[in-house]
Gaussian input, Z-matrix of N, CA and C with variables (Angstrom, degrees):
# hf/3-21g

backbone

0 1
 N
 C     1     B1
 C     2     B2     1     A1
 N     3     B3     2     A2     1     D1
 C     4     B4     3     A3     2     D2
 C     5     B5     4     A4     3     D3
 N     6     B6     5     A5     4     D4
 C     7     B7     6     A6     5     D5
 C     8     B8     7     A7     6     D6
 N     9     B9     8     A8     7     D7
 C    10    B10     9     A9     8     D8
 C    11    B11    10    A10     9     D9
 N    12    B12    11    A11    10    D10
 C    13    B13    12    A12    11    D11
 C    14    B14    13    A13    12    D12
 N    15    B15    14    A14    13    D13
 C    16    B16    15    A15    14    D14
 C    17    B17    16    A16    15    D15
 N    18    B18    17    A17    16    D16
 C    19    B19    18    A18    17    D17
 C    20    B20    19    A19    18    D18
 N    21    B21    20    A20    19    D19
 C    22    B22    21    A21    20    D20
 C    23    B23    22    A22    21    D21
 N    24    B24    23    A23    22    D22
 C    25    B25    24    A24    23    D23
 C    26    B26    25    A25    24    D24
 N    27    B27    26    A26    25    D25
 C    28    B28    27    A27    26    D26
 C    29    B29    28    A28    27    D27
 N    30    B30    29    A29    28    D28
 C    31    B31    30    A30    29    D29
 C    32    B32    31    A31    30    D30
 N    33    B33    32    A32    31    D31
 C    34    B34    33    A33    32    D32
 C    35    B35    34    A34    33    D33
 N    36    B36    35    A35    34    D34
 C    37    B37    36    A36    35    D35
 C    38    B38    37    A37    36    D36
 N    39    B39    38    A38    37    D37
 C    40    B40    39    A39    38    D38
 C    41    B41    40    A40    39    D39
 N    42    B42    41    A41    40    D40
 C    43    B43    42    A42    41    D41
 C    44    B44    43    A43    42    D42
 N    45    B45    44    A44    43    D43
 C    46    B46    45    A45    44    D44
 C    47    B47    46    A46    45    D45
 N    48    B48    47    A47    46    D46
 C    49    B49    48    A48    47    D47
 C    50    B50    49    A49    48    D48
 N    51    B51    50    A50    49    D49
 C    52    B52    51    A51    50    D50
 C    53    B53    52    A52    51    D51
 N    54    B54    53    A53    52    D52
 C    55    B55    54    A54    53    D53
 C    56    B56    55    A55    54    D54
 N    57    B57    56    A56    55    D55
 C    58    B58    57    A57    56    D56
 C    59    B59    58    A58    57    D57
 N    60    B60    59    A59    58    D58
 C    61    B61    60    A60    59    D59
 C    62    B62    61    A61    60    D60
 N    63    B63    62    A62    61    D61
 C    64    B64    63    A63    62    D62
 C    65    B65    64    A64    63    D63
 N    66    B66    65    A65    64    D64
 C    67    B67    66    A66    65    D65
 C    68    B68    67    A67    66    D66
 N    69    B69    68    A68    67    D67
 C    70    B70    69    A69    68    D68
 C    71    B71    70    A70    69    D69
 N    72    B72    71    A71    70    D70
 C    73    B73    72    A72    71    D71
 C    74    B74    73    A73    72    D72
 N    75    B75    74    A74    73    D73
 C    76    B76    75    A75    74    D74
 C    77    B77    76    A76    75    D75
 N    78    B78    77    A77    76    D76
 C    79    B79    78    A78    77    D77
 C    80    B80    79    A79    78    D78
 N    81    B81    80    A80    79    D79
 C    82    B82    81    A81    80    D80
 C    83    B83    82    A82    81    D81
 N    84    B84    83    A83    82    D82
 C    85    B85    84    A84    83    D83
 C    86    B86    85    A85    84    D84
 N    87    B87    86    A86    85    D85
 C    88    B88    87    A87    86    D86
 C    89    B89    88    A88    87    D87
 N    90    B90    89    A89    88    D88
 C    91    B91    90    A90    89    D89
 C    92    B92    91    A91    90    D90
 N    93    B93    92    A92    91    D91
 C    94    B94    93    A93    92    D92
 C    95    B95    94    A94    93    D93
 N    96    B96    95    A95    94    D94
 C    97    B97    96    A96    95    D95
 C    98    B98    97    A97    96    D96
 N    99    B99    98    A98    97    D97
 C   100   B100    99    A99    98    D98
 C   101   B101   100   A100    99    D99
 N   102   B102   101   A101   100   D100
 C   103   B103   102   A102   101   D101
 C   104   B104   103   A103   102   D102
 N   105   B105   104   A104   103   D103
 C   106   B106   105   A105   104   D104
 C   107   B107   106   A106   105   D105
 N   108   B108   107   A107   106   D106
 C   109   B109   108   A108   107   D107
 C   110   B110   109   A109   108   D108
 N   111   B111   110   A110   109   D109
 C   112   B112   111   A111   110   D110
 C   113   B113   112   A112   111   D111
 N   114   B114   113   A113   112   D112
 C   115   B115   114   A114   113   D113
 C   116   B116   115   A115   114   D114
 N   117   B117   116   A116   115   D115
 C   118   B118   117   A117   116   D116
 C   119   B119   118   A118   117   D117
 N   120   B120   119   A119   118   D118
 C   121   B121   120   A120   119   D119
 C   122   B122   121   A121   120   D120
 N   123   B123   122   A122   121   D121
 C   124   B124   123   A123   122   D122
 C   125   B125   124   A124   123   D123
 N   126   B126   125   A125   124   D124
 C   127   B127   126   A126   125   D125
 C   128   B128   127   A127   126   D126
 N   129   B129   128   A128   127   D127
 C   130   B130   129   A129   128   D128
 C   131   B131   130   A130   129   D129
 N   132   B132   131   A131   130   D130
 C   133   B133   132   A132   131   D131
 C   134   B134   133   A133   132   D132
 N   135   B135   134   A134   133   D133
 C   136   B136   135   A135   134   D134
 C   137   B137   136   A136   135   D135
 N   138   B138   137   A137   136   D136
 C   139   B139   138   A138   137   D137
 C   140   B140   139   A139   138   D138
 N   141   B141   140   A140   139   D139
 C   142   B142   141   A141   140   D140
 C   143   B143   142   A142   141   D141
 N   144   B144   143   A143   142   D142
 C   145   B145   144   A144   143   D143
 C   146   B146   145   A145   144   D144
 N   147   B147   146   A146   145   D145
 C   148   B148   147   A147   146   D146
 C   149   B149   148   A148   147   D147
 N   150   B150   149   A149   148   D148
 C   151   B151   150   A150   149   D149
 C   152   B152   151   A151   150   D150
 N   153   B153   152   A152   151   D151
 C   154   B154   153   A153   152   D152
 C   155   B155   154   A154   153   D153
 N   156   B156   155   A155   154   D154
 C   157   B157   156   A156   155   D155
 C   158   B158   157   A157   156   D156
 N   159   B159   158   A158   157   D157
 C   160   B160   159   A159   158   D158
 C   161   B161   160   A160   159   D159
 N   162   B162   161   A161   160   D160
 C   163   B163   162   A162   161   D161
 C   164   B164   163   A163   162   D162
 N   165   B165   164   A164   163   D163
 C   166   B166   165   A165   164   D164
 C   167   B167   166   A166   165   D165
 N   168   B168   167   A167   166   D166
 C   169   B169   168   A168   167   D167
 C   170   B170   169   A169   168   D168
 N   171   B171   170   A170   169   D169
 C   172   B172   171   A171   170   D170
 C   173   B173   172   A172   171   D171
 N   174   B174   173   A173   172   D172
 C   175   B175   174   A174   173   D173
 C   176   B176   175   A175   174   D174
 N   177   B177   176   A176   175   D175
 C   178   B178   177   A177   176   D176
 C   179   B179   178   A178   177   D177
 N   180   B180   179   A179   178   D178
 C   181   B181   180   A180   179   D179
 C   182   B182   181   A181   180   D180
 N   183   B183   182   A182   181   D181
 C   184   B184   183   A183   182   D182
 C   185   B185   184   A184   183   D183
 N   186   B186   185   A185   184   D184
 C   187   B187   186   A186   185   D185
 C   188   B188   187   A187   186   D186
 N   189   B189   188   A188   187   D187
 C   190   B190   189   A189   188   D188
 C   191   B191   190   A190   189   D189
 N   192   B192   191   A191   190   D190
 C   193   B193   192   A192   191   D191
 C   194   B194   193   A193   192   D192
 N   195   B195   194   A194   193   D193
 C   196   B196   195   A195   194   D194
 C   197   B197   196   A196   195   D195
 N   198   B198   197   A197   196   D196
 C   199   B199   198   A198   197   D197
 C   200   B200   199   A199   198   D198
 N   201   B201   200   A200   199   D199
 C   202   B202   201   A201   200   D200
 C   203   B203   202   A202   201   D201
 N   204   B204   203   A203   202   D202
 C   205   B205   204   A204   203   D203
 C   206   B206   205   A205   204   D204
 N   207   B207   206   A206   205   D205
 C   208   B208   207   A207   206   D206
 C   209   B209   208   A208   207   D207

   B1=1.3224
   B2=1.5440
   B3=1.2780
   B4=1.3923
   B5=1.5094
   B6=1.3872
   B7=1.4789
   B8=1.4634
   B9=1.3526
   B10=1.3803
   B11=1.5212
   B12=1.4055
   B13=1.4571
   B14=1.4891
   B15=1.3123
   B16=1.4208
   B17=1.5976
   B18=1.2338
   B19=1.4306
   B20=1.5271
   B21=1.3513
   B22=1.5218
   B23=1.5581
   B24=1.3987
   B25=1.4339
   B26=1.4896
   B27=1.3219
   B28=1.5343
   B29=1.5408
   B30=1.3849
   B31=1.4091
   B32=1.5262
   B33=1.3374
   B34=1.5049
   B35=1.5181
   B36=1.2371
   B37=1.3982
   B38=1.5342
   B39=1.3244
   B40=1.4999
   B41=1.5108
   B42=1.2663
   B43=1.4832
   B44=1.5240
   B45=1.3117
   B46=1.5586
   B47=1.5080
   B48=1.3397
   B49=1.4043
   B50=1.5083
   B51=1.3339
   B52=1.4126
   B53=1.5456
   B54=1.2928
   B55=1.4557
   B56=1.5668
   B57=1.2921
   B58=1.5448
   B59=1.4857
   B60=1.4260
   B61=1.4641
   B62=1.5688
   B63=1.2215
   B64=1.5798
   B65=1.4482
   B66=1.3092
   B67=1.5645
   B68=1.4919
   B69=1.1977
   B70=1.4563
   B71=1.6168
   B72=1.2967
   B73=1.4826
   B74=1.4370
   B75=1.2348
   B76=1.3909
   B77=1.5277
   B78=1.3603
   B79=1.4081
   B80=1.5896
   B81=1.4024
   B82=1.4762
   B83=1.4922
   B84=1.2845
   B85=1.5371
   B86=1.5634
   B87=1.3141
   B88=1.3422
   B89=1.6003
   B90=1.2473
   B91=1.5232
   B92=1.4586
   B93=1.2249
   B94=1.5260
   B95=1.5727
   B96=1.3234
   B97=1.4471
   B98=1.5864
   B99=1.2913
   B100=1.5186
   B101=1.4670
   B102=1.3112
   B103=1.4134
   B104=1.5256
   B105=1.2707
   B106=1.4878
   B107=1.4910
   B108=1.3792
   B109=1.5699
   B110=1.5721
   B111=1.2821
   B112=1.4633
   B113=1.5006
   B114=1.3157
   B115=1.4524
   B116=1.4239
   B117=1.3948
   B118=1.4757
   B119=1.4610
   B120=1.2824
   B121=1.4661
   B122=1.5814
   B123=1.2378
   B124=1.5198
   B125=1.5017
   B126=1.2876
   B127=1.5738
   B128=1.5485
   B129=1.2790
   B130=1.4500
   B131=1.4820
   B132=1.2575
   B133=1.4888
   B134=1.4543
   B135=1.3278
   B136=1.4875
   B137=1.5439
   B138=1.2773
   B139=1.4818
   B140=1.4835
   B141=1.3729
   B142=1.5019
   B143=1.4157
   B144=1.3339
   B145=1.5508
   B146=1.4288
   B147=1.3472
   B148=1.4517
   B149=1.4737
   B150=1.4002
   B151=1.4711
   B152=1.5150
   B153=1.2056
   B154=1.5078
   B155=1.4288
   B156=1.2139
   B157=1.4490
   B158=1.5697
   B159=1.2716
   B160=1.4785
   B161=1.4780
   B162=1.3269
   B163=1.4037
   B164=1.5489
   B165=1.3052
   B166=1.4685
   B167=1.5171
   B168=1.3299
   B169=1.4574
   B170=1.5431
   B171=1.2507
   B172=1.4939
   B173=1.5857
   B174=1.3817
   B175=1.4458
   B176=1.5515
   B177=1.3656
   B178=1.4803
   B179=1.6120
   B180=1.3688
   B181=1.4998
   B182=1.5042
   B183=1.3854
   B184=1.5601
   B185=1.4475
   B186=1.2827
   B187=1.4320
   B188=1.6518
   B189=1.3433
   B190=1.4161
   B191=1.5554
   B192=1.1956
   B193=1.4658
   B194=1.5552
   B195=1.2564
   B196=1.4222
   B197=1.5182
   B198=1.3603
   B199=1.3692
   B200=1.4999
   B201=1.3270
   B202=1.4754
   B203=1.4457
   B204=1.3530
   B205=1.4116
   B206=1.6028
   B207=1.3140
   B208=1.3444
   B209=1.4951
   A1=110.90
   A2=118.28
   A3=123.11
   A4=112.52
   A5=115.25
   A6=119.15
   A7=111.37
   A8=115.55
   A9=114.71
   A10=118.35
   A11=109.33
   A12=116.30
   A13=105.84
   A14=121.67
   A15=120.66
   A16=111.72
   A17=117.40
   A18=116.12
   A19=110.26
   A20=118.51
   A21=120.24
   A22=109.11
   A23=115.60
   A24=116.83
   A25=116.83
   A26=112.37
   A27=113.63
   A28=110.82
   A29=119.04
   A30=121.40
   A31=109.07
   A32=119.18
   A33=124.91
   A34=99.81
   A35=126.88
   A36=128.62
   A37=111.52
   A38=117.28
   A39=120.63
   A40=113.68
   A41=113.78
   A42=117.67
   A43=110.73
   A44=117.43
   A45=122.67
   A46=116.93
   A47=118.87
   A48=117.66
   A49=115.48
   A50=111.51
   A51=114.72
   A52=118.90
   A53=112.66
   A54=114.65
   A55=109.49
   A56=118.79
   A57=120.30
   A58=109.84
   A59=115.67
   A60=114.30
   A61=113.46
   A62=110.12
   A63=116.60
   A64=109.23
   A65=118.65
   A66=119.82
   A67=108.64
   A68=124.52
   A69=126.89
   A70=112.75
   A71=109.72
   A72=110.65
   A73=120.17
   A74=116.27
   A75=121.18
   A76=112.45
   A77=118.70
   A78=129.95
   A79=106.19
   A80=112.20
   A81=109.77
   A82=117.90
   A83=118.05
   A84=120.58
   A85=108.18
   A86=121.99
   A87=123.18
   A88=108.79
   A89=116.62
   A90=122.14
   A91=105.93
   A92=120.49
   A93=124.13
   A94=107.74
   A95=112.36
   A96=122.28
   A97=105.97
   A98=114.24
   A99=117.12
   A100=113.44
   A101=119.37
   A102=123.20
   A103=109.54
   A104=122.75
   A105=123.43
   A106=112.77
   A107=113.80
   A108=112.83
   A109=106.72
   A110=117.85
   A111=122.94
   A112=110.77
   A113=123.27
   A114=121.34
   A115=112.86
   A116=118.67
   A117=120.83
   A118=110.55
   A119=120.65
   A120=126.78
   A121=108.18
   A122=115.90
   A123=121.19
   A124=109.26
   A125=118.19
   A126=120.26
   A127=105.01
   A128=119.01
   A129=120.11
   A130=106.53
   A131=122.93
   A132=123.15
   A133=115.78
   A134=115.03
   A135=123.03
   A136=113.34
   A137=115.56
   A138=126.52
   A139=107.13
   A140=117.05
   A141=120.22
   A142=114.93
   A143=119.25
   A144=120.52
   A145=108.36
   A146=117.45
   A147=120.84
   A148=114.50
   A149=109.76
   A150=116.75
   A151=109.76
   A152=122.07
   A153=122.25
   A154=117.02
   A155=120.28
   A156=130.75
   A157=110.48
   A158=116.12
   A159=115.51
   A160=111.34
   A161=118.46
   A162=120.50
   A163=115.41
   A164=117.21
   A165=120.79
   A166=114.26
   A167=112.73
   A168=115.92
   A169=111.30
   A170=116.25
   A171=122.54
   A172=109.46
   A173=112.17
   A174=114.76
   A175=111.45
   A176=116.07
   A177=118.69
   A178=106.40
   A179=117.08
   A180=113.82
   A181=120.12
   A182=111.06
   A183=118.11
   A184=114.36
   A185=118.10
   A186=121.57
   A187=112.58
   A188=117.25
   A189=119.96
   A190=109.19
   A191=117.90
   A192=119.56
   A193=119.01
   A194=122.62
   A195=123.17
   A196=110.84
   A197=113.43
   A198=120.56
   A199=109.77
   A200=114.44
   A201=122.46
   A202=111.53
   A203=123.47
   A204=124.31
   A205=114.23
   A206=116.99
   A207=114.83
   A208=118.15
   D1=-43.65
   D2=-178.74
   D3=-64.65
   D4=-31.78
   D5=178.04
   D6=-61.98
   D7=-44.25
   D8=-178.04
   D9=-73.59
   D10=-26.79
   D11=178.73
   D12=-77.71
   D13=-30.54
   D14=175.60
   D15=-62.76
   D16=-39.36
   D17=-175.21
   D18=-71.30
   D19=-32.96
   D20=174.34
   D21=-65.10
   D22=-45.80
   D23=-178.48
   D24=-67.17
   D25=-32.01
   D26=176.25
   D27=-71.99
   D28=-27.05
   D29=176.32
   D30=-70.64
   D31=-39.91
   D32=-179.80
   D33=-64.68
   D34=-53.57
   D35=-172.43
   D36=-58.96
   D37=-44.02
   D38=173.36
   D39=-59.11
   D40=-45.33
   D41=-171.08
   D42=-77.06
   D43=-48.83
   D44=-173.78
   D45=-87.58
   D46=-4.46
   D47=179.36
   D48=-83.26
   D49=-5.23
   D50=177.19
   D51=-72.34
   D52=-23.55
   D53=-177.45
   D54=-111.96
   D55=158.31
   D56=-176.91
   D57=-71.25
   D58=-37.29
   D59=-179.87
   D60=-71.67
   D61=-25.41
   D62=175.84
   D63=-66.94
   D64=-43.04
   D65=177.60
   D66=-60.51
   D67=-40.85
   D68=178.72
   D69=-54.05
   D70=-42.61
   D71=177.31
   D72=-83.80
   D73=-13.14
   D74=-179.17
   D75=-68.13
   D76=-35.50
   D77=174.86
   D78=-58.69
   D79=-49.14
   D80=178.88
   D81=-73.81
   D82=-16.82
   D83=168.17
   D84=-72.14
   D85=-37.88
   D86=177.47
   D87=-56.85
   D88=-47.85
   D89=-178.41
   D90=-65.63
   D91=-41.44
   D92=-173.71
   D93=-60.57
   D94=-47.48
   D95=-173.19
   D96=-65.74
   D97=-47.87
   D98=176.08
   D99=-56.32
   D100=-46.10
   D101=-179.91
   D102=-62.00
   D103=-46.19
   D104=-179.15
   D105=-67.41
   D106=-32.34
   D107=179.18
   D108=-76.08
   D109=-31.05
   D110=174.00
   D111=-63.62
   D112=-42.37
   D113=177.29
   D114=-70.87
   D115=-34.10
   D116=175.46
   D117=-67.89
   D118=-42.85
   D119=-177.09
   D120=-63.77
   D121=-44.89
   D122=-179.42
   D123=-67.30
   D124=-41.79
   D125=-177.62
   D126=-67.21
   D127=-37.09
   D128=-173.95
   D129=-72.88
   D130=-32.48
   D131=179.58
   D132=-98.32
   D133=11.02
   D134=178.24
   D135=52.05
   D136=48.11
   D137=175.23
   D138=-81.51
   D139=128.74
   D140=178.38
   D141=-58.17
   D142=-46.60
   D143=-179.07
   D144=-81.22
   D145=123.05
   D146=179.70
   D147=-62.85
   D148=-37.46
   D149=-171.78
   D150=-103.20
   D151=3.38
   D152=-176.26
   D153=-83.51
   D154=167.72
   D155=179.10
   D156=60.46
   D157=44.90
   D158=178.26
   D159=-76.33
   D160=-31.88
   D161=177.55
   D162=-64.93
   D163=-29.71
   D164=170.20
   D165=-64.61
   D166=-38.04
   D167=179.56
   D168=-75.10
   D169=-33.52
   D170=176.13
   D171=-60.10
   D172=-44.62
   D173=-179.66
   D174=-62.36
   D175=-35.43
   D176=-170.23
   D177=-79.73
   D178=-33.63
   D179=-176.13
   D180=-104.68
   D181=6.32
   D182=-175.89
   D183=-48.81
   D184=-43.22
   D185=-171.16
   D186=-103.68
   D187=-1.51
   D188=-178.20
   D189=-105.97
   D190=-35.99
   D191=179.71
   D192=-84.53
   D193=135.82
   D194=-178.78
   D195=-77.80
   D196=128.57
   D197=176.72
   D198=-88.64
   D199=121.48
   D200=-173.73
   D201=-87.02
   D202=-33.77
   D203=-169.85
   D204=-83.82
   D205=-15.51
   D206=-177.22
   D207=-103.34

């Protein structure tokens, strides 16, 4: 799943990093992707708090997911 997501995120990064306004939005896209992955992860693991344990997810995907905003 992360491989396919990385392709899409890399394309976004290449296309929108050319403009200054695009760079502003890329950071927001990073946060949105992280939130959605966290919701998916917690639902899959039957975690009670929908938005909890985001730090655990960040530790697991830090080196595998492409950062668009930086």
